[in-house]
N, C-alpha and C positions, 0 to 999 in steps of 0.2 A: 202753810209754808213751813212752820216749825215742825209739823208732823213729818213732812217730806224729808227735811234735813235729818231728822231723827232716824228714819228708816235707812237713809244712805249711810249714816254712821254705823248702824247695826250690820249692814251688809259688808261694809269695809272691814269691820272687826272680824266677821265670820271668815272671810276669805284670807285674811292675815293669819288667823289661827290654823286654817287648813294648810296653808303653805308651810307654817312652822311644824305642823304634824308630819307632813310629807318629808320635810328635811330631817326630822327626828328619826323616821323609819328608813331612811336611805342607809344602805350598808356600804361601807367603804371596802371594796374588794381589792386586795393586793394581787397584782399580776403573779400567777404561779410560775415556778421555774423548775424544769426537769434537768437534773444534773447527770443522771446515768440510769441505765437499766441493769437489772441483775443478770439478764441473759441476752444474748445476741440473736437467738433463734427460739421460737416457741411453736406450739401446735394447737389446733382447735381443742379446747377443753383444758389446755395447760394453764397453770397459774404463773403470773408474772409480777415481780416486785419492781416498783418504780420509785426512785429516790429523787428528792428535790427539796424545794422550799415553797411554803405557802400552798401546799397541795390540798390541804383541807383547812377550811376557815369557818369560824363561828357563824351560825345562821345562814350558811351557804351549802349548796349542793355541788358535789364533785362528780364529774363524769369523765370517762376515759374512752378514747376511740383509737382504733388501729385501722388505717386505710379507710377512715370515715365509718367504720363499723363498730358499734358500741361494745364495751366489755362490762362484765358484771364486777362491781366493786365489792370486795369481801371485807376489806379492812382499810381504814384511812386515818392517817395522822398528818400533821403538818409537814413532816419530812419524808413520808413514805406511803405508798399505796400498794395494796395487794389486789390484783384483778384476775378474773378468769377470761381467757381469750374466747370469743364467741365462735360458733361453728361457721364454716365457709368464709372465714376471715382471710384476706390476702395480705401479703407482705406490704409494709408501708410505714408511714410516719406515726409515731405514738403522740397523741394529742390529749392534753388535760384541760378541761374547762371547769371553772368555778363560777357558779351563778347564784343570784338571789333575785327572784322576780324577773324583771326585764333586763337586769344588769348582768354582765358576765365579763370574765377575763379568761383568755386562753393562752396556752403555751405549747409549742411544738417541740418534741424531743427528737431523738435519733431515729433512724430507720431500724426496723426489726424484721427479720425473716420469719415468715409463718409457713411452716411445712404443711403439705397436703393432709387431707383426712386419712387416718390410718386404715389400711385395707389388708384383709387376709384373703389373698387371691385364690389359693388352692392349698390342699394338704395331701400328704402321701405317707404311708398307704391310707386307704379309705377305711381300714379297720385295724384293730389292734387289741392286745391283751394288756391287763394291768402291768405296768412297769416297762412296756414297750416305749420306744422313742418315735414320735411322729414329727415329720418335717413340715413346717408351714412356710409357704412362700408369701412374703409380706411386702408392704410398702408404707413408708412414713411412720413406722414404729420408732419408739425411742431407743437409743443405744443403751440406755440404763435398764437393767432387768426390773428394778422396782417400779419404774414408770409404766410398765406394761402389765395389764391384767387380762389373762386369757382363761376362759371357762368352758367346761363341758359338763352337761347334765347337772348344772348348779355347783360344780366343784371348781375352785381355782386351781389351775394346772401349774405344776413345777416347770419352770423354764430351765432346760438343761444347757442350752447354748443359744447365743444371739450374736450373729456376725455383724450386726449394726448396719446392714445394708438392705438385704432382701430375704433373709431367712432366719427363722427362729425354730428351735427344736424343743418340744415339750414332752412330758412323760404322761402316759395314759394312766388315769386314776383307777382305783378299785371301785368299779360301778358296773351296772348292768343296763342294757338297752342301747338306744341309738338317739342321736340328737346333733344339732348344729354346734359349731364352735361360736362363742361370743367373745367380744373383747372390748376393752377401753384403754386409752392411754391418758395419763395425767388426770385420772378421775373424770375424764370427759364423757361424751355421749357413748352409749353402748351400741355396738354393731353386731351383726350376726351373719353367718354364712348361709347361702341358700341350700347347700348340700349338707347331708348328715354324715356323721362319723359313727361307725358301728363298733361297739365294744364286744370283744370276744371273751369267753370264759376259759379258764385253764382246764376245766373238765366239764363234761356234759353227761347226763344220765343215759348213757348208751352202752350196749353190750356188743354191738356189731359196728364195723367200720361204716357201713351205709347208714346206720343210725346216727353216727357221729357227724358224717358229712352233711346230713339233712339238717342238723341243728347248728353247725358251725358256719357262720356267715362268710368265712374265708374259703369255703369249698363249694360255692354255688355252681360253678361250671362243671366240676367233676361229679357232683351229686346229680345234676341234670343228666349227664351222660350215663351214669350208672342206672338211673331209674327210667331213662327214656329209650332204651335200646330198641324195643319193638316198634315204637313210633318213628324212630329216627333212621335206623340202619337200612342200608341197601345191601344186596348180595348177602342176605342173612345165611343162606346155606353154606357160604364160605366162611363166615365169621362166627356162626352160632356156637361151635364147640369151644373156640377160644374165649368167647364172651361168657358162655355158661360156666366155664372153668373159673373165670374171674368172679362171677357171682357166687359160686360155691364158697369162695373165701370171704368176700365182703359181707355176705348175708349170714355168715356163720358166727355163732357166739362161742364155739368150742374149738375151732381150728386155731393152731398156733402158727403165726406168720407175721411178716413185716411187709408193708406196702408203701411205695414212694408215690405221693400224690402232689401235683402242682396246686398252689393256692391261687386265688383269683387275681392276685397282684401281677402274676405273669401275663394274664390276658389283658388286664387294664394297661399294663406297660406297652402292649402291642396295639392298644386302642381297638381291641376286638370286643364288641358288645356280645352279650349272651345270645342274642338273635343271630348275629353273624357267625358265632361259634357253632350253633346248632345247624346253620346252613352248611357249614363246611363238613360237619359230621354226616349229614345226609348225602352230600356230594361225593365224599371220599371216606366212607365208613372204615375201610380197611386200614386207614392211617391212624385210627384212634383206638381200636380194640386190642390189637396185638400189643401195643405199648403198655396197656393196663396189665396184661398178663406178664409182660416182661418186668413190670414194677413189683411183682409179688415174689417174696423170698419165702418159700415154704419151710415150716418147721422151726423157724427162728423168730423169737420175739426180741428184737434188738432194742436199743435205746440210743439216743443221740450221744450221750456221754460214753457209751460203750464202744463206739466206732473207733477203729485204729487205722492209721495210714497204711495202705496196701491191702486191707481186708478185701476179699473177693468172695462173692456168694452166688450160688446157683439159683436161677430164677425158675418160675413156673412155666416159662415160655420154652417148652421143649418142642422138638421138630414134629413129634407125633401128634401134639395138640394143635399145632399150627397147620399141619397138612395131613390128610388121610394117608396112612401107610408110612409116615415119617419115622425117623429113628429117635426113640426116647432118650438115647444117650447123647444126643446133640442138643445144645441149649444155649441160650444167652445167659451171661453173667453180669453182675453189678460189682464194680470195684470202687473202693473208697480212697480218696486222696485228701490229705490235710495240708493246707498251705496258707501261710501268713495268718494263722489263727482262724481260718475258715475251713469248713468241711464240705467236700464235693463228692458227687457220685456220677459214674458214667457206665454205659453199657458196653460190654465186650462180646463180640460175636463169635461164632463157631470157628471162624478163620483168623481170629485175633484182631479183627478190625474194631474200632471204637466209635461211639457216638459222642457228640459234644456233651461236656459235663454240665451238671446243674448243681447249684448250691443247696445244701440241706440246712434249713433254717431252724428247725426244732422238731421234737418228736412228741407224739401223743399216745398214751397207753389206753387201749380200748379192749377190755376183757383180756382174751389171750393174744390179742394182736397189737401191733404198733404201727402208727401212721408216721412216716417220715415226710414232713412238710417241706416241699422244695420250691425254688423260684422259677421252675420251668418243667416242661415235659421231659421225662427221662428218655423216652423214645425206644426204639428197638432196631435190630439189625436183621438182615435176611438170614434165613436158616435153610 
């Protein structure tokens, strides 16, 4: 009997000690309070500072949620928290939870707007030289230049302009090759475009125009035309002399001349693929070869900076080259117009008629020749 009483006393003492130990380990959690947010709108990957009271407490874990999606806590003190907004977070209430074991206290703060994931939808043009400005069509980027980081071939790009809505302009870096644009905002996740941007060089190791167009990614369409005449052209007997005359220029490293050539951007702007372009050449070859001859100014190696308003030049498109028995003294001409800081060229026919003008974008020196890069086909007029 005495032994049984002794055991009961021991058990009673044990459970009493256990309860005392549990009471000692219980943490008194003060209900946190959110007083304000540093910003009213954020973005995935953005950092947000939360102000309040009892936000971080001894022996407790602090968690932050926006629309019930957790945020990464970077720094915590009793009166402020710095968190990173998680990806795919929606706009909603900011919630802070302080917990210790099974105990917790929570506080709801104000609503915060979470903008969508930053997207670079497209860029224009698709190629460029160091120093050129490229237009990026964007969504959900920050209005602050410093919050946006845009890269190409591992180099962070200089942001020239940001309209804060849907467009950002960046400067092409000094680099070589091709690659996608990548970007991040607020040091968040890094994204990448599916399409690549091609960097052009200011010069190529070429001594002929056709050698240049074959290396410069901005002249893919023209280069294919110059190299593919025999495979593409119909009515060759009609076009052969005009085209052969053009080839005498573009394949020569000794002839002195200037030639006006449209860059790929012209065809991209018309949404004409290279395959569609070649199909048009096969169907109506006569529309493509005389204009090339009209684009040649024999005996003059001009430069972009040298062109003056009102300049007019005789072209290689003489009537005797275009037609058997034609008059060599009848020819198309190219006239220069300067307007609002831009330089244009247009064809003048033998009767004084004119073709629509094209803008001259820049010039390239190739041996004894000069390529005037344009934003459209110079065209030709009947002779």
